[in-house]
KEPA-263700 format. One record per residue (C-alpha): x, y, z. Coordinates in steps of 0.001 Angstrom, whole numbers. Each point is the difference from the previous one (the first is absolute). Layout:
% residues N
+---------+---------+---------+
!       X !       Y !       Z !
+---------+---------+---------+
!       X !       Y !       Z !
...
+---------+---------+---------+
END
This chain:
% residues 329
+---------+---------+---------+
!       X !       Y !       Z !
+---------+---------+---------+
!  -43444 !    5274 !  -38574 !
!    -938 !     895 !   -3331 !
!    2735 !    1801 !   -1764 !
!    -717 !    1747 !   -3374 !
!    2681 !    2260 !    -366 !
!    3427 !     690 !    1693 !
!    2664 !    2527 !    -248 !
!    3785 !    -600 !     603 !
!    2320 !    2495 !     872 !
!    3687 !    -480 !   -1233 !
!   -1566 !   -2396 !   -2958 !
!    2752 !     463 !   -2436 !
!    2510 !   -1186 !    3226 !
!    1364 !   -3522 !     756 !
!   -2657 !   -1193 !    1951 !
!   -3049 !    1983 !   -1313 !
!     734 !   -1660 !   -3576 !
!    -359 !   -3323 !    1200 !
!   -3230 !     667 !    1869 !
!   -1358 !    1465 !   -2936 !
!    1019 !   -2954 !   -1726 !
!   -1467 !   -2193 !    2797 !
!   -3423 !    1564 !      46 !
!     -66 !      57 !   -3823 !
!     498 !   -3932 !    -249 !
!   -1999 !    -938 !    3068 !
!   -2825 !    2561 !     308 !
!    -608 !    1450 !   -3445 !
!   -3059 !    1409 !     409 !
!    1554 !    2506 !    2467 !
!     942 !    3583 !   -1135 !
!    3310 !    1222 !     714 !
!     876 !    3387 !      12 !
!    3688 !    1150 !     823 !
!    1363 !    2905 !    1438 !
!    2809 !    1200 !   -1906 !
!    2525 !    3139 !    -425 !
!     105 !    1544 !   -3355 !
!    4246 !   -1147 !     126 !
!    -510 !   -3550 !    1422 !
!    1388 !   -2121 !   -2660 !
!   -2393 !   -2649 !   -1056 !
!    1971 !   -2784 !   -1088 !
!   -1204 !   -2281 !    2779 !
!   -3423 !     311 !   -1229 !
!     561 !      78 !   -3665 !
!   -1574 !   -3098 !    -268 !
!   -3341 !    1189 !    1140 !
!    -465 !    3342 !    -720 !
!   -3263 !    -569 !   -1935 !
!   -1304 !   -2112 !    3054 !
!      47 !    2222 !    2611 !
!    -783 !    4245 !     177 !
!    2592 !    2235 !    1474 !
!    -556 !    3125 !    1822 !
!    2603 !    2549 !     385 !
!     801 !    1549 !    3550 !
!    2441 !     105 !    2507 !
!      46 !    -760 !    4029 !
!    1404 !    3056 !     955 !
!   -2767 !    1809 !   -2159 !
!   -3481 !    -517 !    2334 !
!   -2133 !    1815 !   -2898 !
!    1249 !   -2668 !   -2526 !
!   -1025 !   -2673 !    2356 !
!   -3417 !    1125 !     763 !
!    -494 !     309 !   -3522 !
!     911 !   -3371 !    -912 !
!   -2150 !   -1415 !    3153 !
!   -2964 !    2058 !    -553 !
!    -349 !    -940 !   -3628 !
!     446 !   -3724 !     360 !
!    -667 !    -865 !    3415 !
!    1882 !   -3612 !     325 !
!   -1210 !   -2558 !    2051 !
!    3416 !   -1037 !    1092 !
!    2984 !    2038 !    -200 !
!    3264 !   -1505 !      75 !
!    2490 !    2902 !    1376 !
!    3692 !   -1477 !   -1474 !
!    1820 !    3207 !    -967 !
!    2577 !    1086 !    1854 !
!    3980 !     840 !     121 !
!     541 !   -3253 !     808 !
!    4099 !    -103 !    -348 !
!    1550 !     -76 !    3675 !
!    3477 !    1456 !   -1269 !
!   -1590 !    2839 !   -1658 !
!   -2184 !     925 !    3151 !
!    3731 !     773 !    1502 !
!     882 !    2109 !   -2637 !
!   -3430 !    1754 !    -554 !
!   -1911 !    -276 !    3517 !
!   -2317 !    2924 !    -549 !
!   -1095 !   -1068 !   -3231 !
!    -863 !   -3523 !    1446 !
!   -1791 !    1179 !    2507 !
!   -2028 !    2545 !   -2456 !
!    -854 !   -2982 !   -2210 !
!    -892 !   -2866 !    2473 !
!   -1218 !    1897 !    3178 !
!   -1491 !    3418 !   -1267 !
!   -1276 !   -2463 !   -3498 !
!   -1672 !   -2178 !    2163 !
!   -1775 !    2436 !    1753 !
!   -1037 !    1704 !   -2508 !
!   -1589 !   -3094 !   -1490 !
!   -1778 !    -795 !    3548 !
!   -1304 !    3677 !     193 !
!   -1495 !     -82 !   -3703 !
!   -1518 !   -3389 !     815 !
!   -1549 !    1543 !    2905 !
!   -1287 !    3431 !   -1413 !
!   -1971 !   -2162 !   -2579 !
!    -996 !   -2249 !    2754 !
!   -1530 !    2909 !    1832 !
!   -1964 !    1431 !   -3060 !
!   -1388 !   -3268 !   -1128 !
!     725 !   -2486 !    2022 !
!    2763 !   -1590 !   -2246 !
!    1589 !   -2893 !    1629 !
!    2603 !   -1930 !   -1644 !
!    2420 !   -3270 !    1411 !
!    3639 !    1724 !      91 !
!    3014 !   -1962 !       3 !
!    3149 !    2101 !    1350 !
!    2908 !   -1724 !    -893 !
!    2544 !     562 !    2999 !
!    3384 !   -2363 !     413 !
!    1886 !   -2736 !    2044 !
!    2410 !    3098 !     526 !
!   -2024 !    1518 !    2216 !
!    1173 !   -2734 !    2336 !
!    3532 !    1464 !    -403 !
!    2726 !   -2295 !    2018 !
!   -1553 !   -2668 !    1674 !
!    1396 !   -2267 !    2988 !
!     600 !   -3683 !    -370 !
!   -2650 !    -783 !    2400 !
!   -2552 !    2287 !   -2043 !
!     198 !   -2730 !   -2790 !
!   -2164 !    -847 !   -1951 !
!   -1521 !    3687 !    -133 !
!   -3526 !     661 !     837 !
!   -1917 !    2790 !    -438 !
!     344 !     872 !    3846 !
!    3648 !     793 !    -290 !
!    1050 !    2970 !     920 !
!     964 !    2493 !   -2860 !
!    3460 !    1424 !    -313 !
!     539 !    1518 !   -3344 !
!    3489 !      39 !   -1237 !
!    -220 !    2548 !   -3010 !
!   -1944 !    2728 !   -1409 !
!   -2018 !   -2607 !   -1965 !
!   -1018 !   -2326 !    3321 !
!    -816 !    3379 !    1581 !
!   -2277 !    1010 !   -2865 !
!   -1761 !   -3277 !    -103 !
!    -483 !     519 !    3818 !
!   -1721 !    2994 !    -622 !
!   -2246 !   -1238 !   -3017 !
!    -786 !   -3191 !    2374 !
!   -1093 !    2127 !    2838 !
!   -1996 !    2346 !   -2304 !
!   -2081 !   -2823 !    -951 !
!    -597 !   -1248 !    3165 !
!   -1177 !    3240 !    1411 !
!   -2244 !     835 !   -3215 !
!   -1808 !   -3194 !     793 !
!     -84 !     720 !    3655 !
!   -1296 !    3800 !    -383 !
!   -2326 !    -280 !   -3200 !
!    -124 !   -3727 !    -207 !
!    1729 !     491 !   -3654 !
!      80 !   -4317 !    -779 !
!    3959 !       8 !     -65 !
!    1836 !   -3156 !     227 !
!    3584 !    -212 !     455 !
!    2712 !   -2377 !   -1461 !
!    3260 !    -583 !    1024 !
!    1817 !   -1696 !   -2944 !
!    3211 !   -1480 !     317 !
!    2739 !    -114 !   -2568 !
!   -1805 !    -919 !   -3329 !
!    1737 !    -238 !   -3577 !
!    -472 !   -1174 !   -3528 !
!     212 !    1360 !   -3702 !
!    -570 !    3708 !    -331 !
!    1654 !     735 !    3399 !
!    1928 !    3301 !    -278 !
!    3805 !    -575 !    -438 !
!     959 !    1763 !    3388 !
!   -1402 !   -2873 !    2140 !
!    2070 !   -3112 !     424 !
!   -1171 !   -2769 !   -1480 !
!    -687 !    2156 !   -3297 !
!    3205 !    2191 !     216 !
!    1888 !   -3828 !     320 !
!   -1928 !   -1276 !   -2727 !
!     813 !    2978 !   -2626 !
!    3774 !     -64 !     924 !
!    -236 !   -3837 !    -848 !
!   -1874 !     625 !   -3471 !
!    2258 !    2756 !    -623 !
!    3070 !   -2334 !     664 !
!   -1470 !   -2867 !   -2296 !
!    -818 !    2484 !   -2656 !
!    3790 !    1911 !      -1 !
!   -1117 !    3051 !    1216 !
!    1583 !    -320 !    3598 !
!    3281 !   -1550 !    1239 !
!    -691 !   -3717 !    1802 !
!    -156 !    1843 !    3685 !
!   -3164 !     802 !    1671 !
!       0 !    3201 !    2598 !
!   -1953 !    -433 !    3141 !
!    -761 !    1263 !    3028 !
!    -812 !   -1663 !    3593 !
!    -318 !   -3715 !   -1140 !
!    -890 !   -1108 !    3554 !
!   -3267 !    1342 !     525 !
!   -2920 !   -2845 !     552 !
!   -2985 !     143 !   -1716 !
!   -3120 !   -1897 !    -939 !
!    -932 !     -98 !   -3430 !
!   -3315 !     483 !   -1981 !
!    -652 !     422 !   -3581 !
!   -1769 !    2927 !    -752 !
!   -2701 !   -1786 !   -2006 !
!   -1127 !   -2029 !    3298 !
!     208 !    3021 !    1369 !
!   -2523 !    1655 !   -2306 !
!   -2247 !   -3054 !     774 !
!     220 !     767 !    3545 !
!    -999 !    3651 !    -198 !
!   -3229 !   -1217 !   -1842 !
!    -693 !   -2016 !    2896 !
!     623 !    2392 !    2296 !
!   -2876 !    2352 !   -1152 !
!   -2572 !   -2642 !    -396 !
!     500 !   -1783 !    3600 !
!    1952 !    1820 !    2470 !
!   -1381 !    2359 !    2166 !
!     103 !    4326 !      35 !
!    2389 !    1276 !    2502 !
!    2294 !   -3099 !     161 !
!    3629 !    -588 !    -936 !
!    1548 !   -3112 !   -1418 !
!    3074 !   -1230 !    -599 !
!     725 !   -1634 !   -3784 !
!    3288 !   -1992 !    -931 !
!    1225 !   -3175 !   -1187 !
!    1277 !   -3335 !    1417 !
!    3334 !    -149 !   -1630 !
!    2674 !    2160 !    2161 !
!    3637 !     418 !    -959 !
!    3014 !    2798 !      72 !
!     321 !    2307 !   -2966 !
!    3267 !   -1685 !    -562 !
!   -1645 !   -3667 !    -444 !
!   -2892 !    1625 !   -1975 !
!    3112 !    1708 !   -2313 !
!    1748 !   -3662 !     -15 !
!   -3465 !   -1560 !   -1438 !
!      65 !    2807 !   -3059 !
!    3338 !    -616 !    -389 !
!    -109 !   -3791 !    -641 !
!   -3026 !     635 !   -2670 !
!    2868 !    2345 !   -1939 !
!    1297 !   -1591 !   -3243 !
!    2965 !    2319 !     865 !
!    2084 !   -2719 !    2520 !
!    2690 !    2234 !    1265 !
!   -1834 !    2709 !    1571 !
!    1748 !    1968 !    2922 !
!   -1813 !    2235 !    3000 !
!    1373 !    3226 !    1283 !
!   -1091 !    1935 !    2962 !
!    -759 !    3910 !   -1306 !
!     128 !    2278 !    3160 !
!   -2389 !    2345 !   -1556 !
!   -2818 !   -2706 !      59 !
!     206 !    -175 !    3624 !
!   -2939 !    1464 !    2199 !
!     802 !    2653 !    3024 !
!   -2245 !   -2703 !    1911 !
!   -1454 !   -3170 !   -1129 !
!   -2338 !   -2305 !     741 !
!    1422 !   -3619 !     -76 !
!   -2763 !   -2070 !    1561 !
!   -3310 !    -648 !   -1577 !
!   -1969 !   -3364 !     258 !
!   -3821 !     790 !     355 !
!   -3071 !   -1833 !    1959 !
!   -2695 !     167 !   -2329 !
!   -2304 !   -2167 !    1898 !
!   -2508 !    2662 !     503 !
!    -109 !     859 !   -3813 !
!    -112 !   -3830 !    -772 !
!   -2647 !    -426 !    2337 !
!   -2422 !    3062 !   -1167 !
!     575 !   -1477 !   -3623 !
!    1529 !   -3766 !    -513 !
!    2856 !    1866 !   -2124 !
!    3212 !   -2078 !    -460 !
!    2863 !    1052 !   -2831 !
!      -7 !   -2278 !   -2998 !
!    3070 !    1351 !   -1936 !
!    3415 !   -1332 !    1470 !
!    3198 !    2592 !    -240 !
!    1239 !   -2248 !   -2445 !
!   -2548 !     768 !   -2109 !
!     263 !    3572 !     871 !
!    3215 !     309 !    -624 !
!      32 !   -1475 !   -3198 !
!   -2660 !    1954 !   -1257 !
!    1779 !    3383 !    1233 !
!    3251 !   -1106 !   -1885 !
!   -2126 !    -540 !   -3083 !
!   -1321 !    3537 !    -116 !
!    2939 !    1391 !     209 !
!    1325 !   -2078 !   -2630 !
!   -2691 !     956 !   -2398 !
!     509 !    3661 !    1541 !
!    3923 !    -262 !   -1656 !
!   -1222 !   -2082 !   -3067 !
!   -2796 !    2477 !    -914 !
!    2304 !    3528 !     787 !
+---------+---------+---------+
END
């Protein structure tokens, strides 16, 4: 597949910015167009602003999507933009569903309308989530793509809707969607509301005297398989170049641990040696997903992908990111 131009929705976000970095480094001849909202902070892409083209639009505003797609006609669309914070979805389920389900429908319908006019036929990566599986049984681990979907949060429900819409647009209209269900992925630039990044930020704050030596946490017993975001975006590129439209693929790491064990790894990296840990009831979810271990055989068979960055380095880099944040504040 000859890829000349890609569109990244959510380019200013955690994964979108790393994907842009990856393409610029490894595929410099590919033009990158990023869809951004006018108010979106550009901190994550400040270093590449002169190397990508930004177009303003919003997933909930279909005319803006039609304009962006008609003007640029990307060969590949990486649809990464979403309301991705699980806890916020319990507080604001309607906006979560509007952004993730209606927004994705607007994108797919825009592609369909342009395709009907002039045959436009891009590959569309739809970024679903491992959260769609919900709380699995022990006998369902490792989790395959055939595992039943039991969403346990409004966010997860929205990702089921997004996932199924992508499948339906392939079945009905042959829009070339490929779905991923990415398991836990972390690294530098991760939003501070997510566990590993939040813990690292608290440690960095403790080290520079901006927080008392206590880390506040939620449920530490959940089991996760961690992937570095830089391995994740490499996987996404392989997805659109090697995988089949209409299919869905689990992607995830090979290092499994509890959230508590991950926290302990971070604490051991701190220059402050007397850090306490305290559970904050406000950080506990109304319903939680505590066992996420993926089977990635389908994706590995299609692409040969394997994670290259160890969790230890991922945590080190995340902690360094927050140390730099306080150093430059």
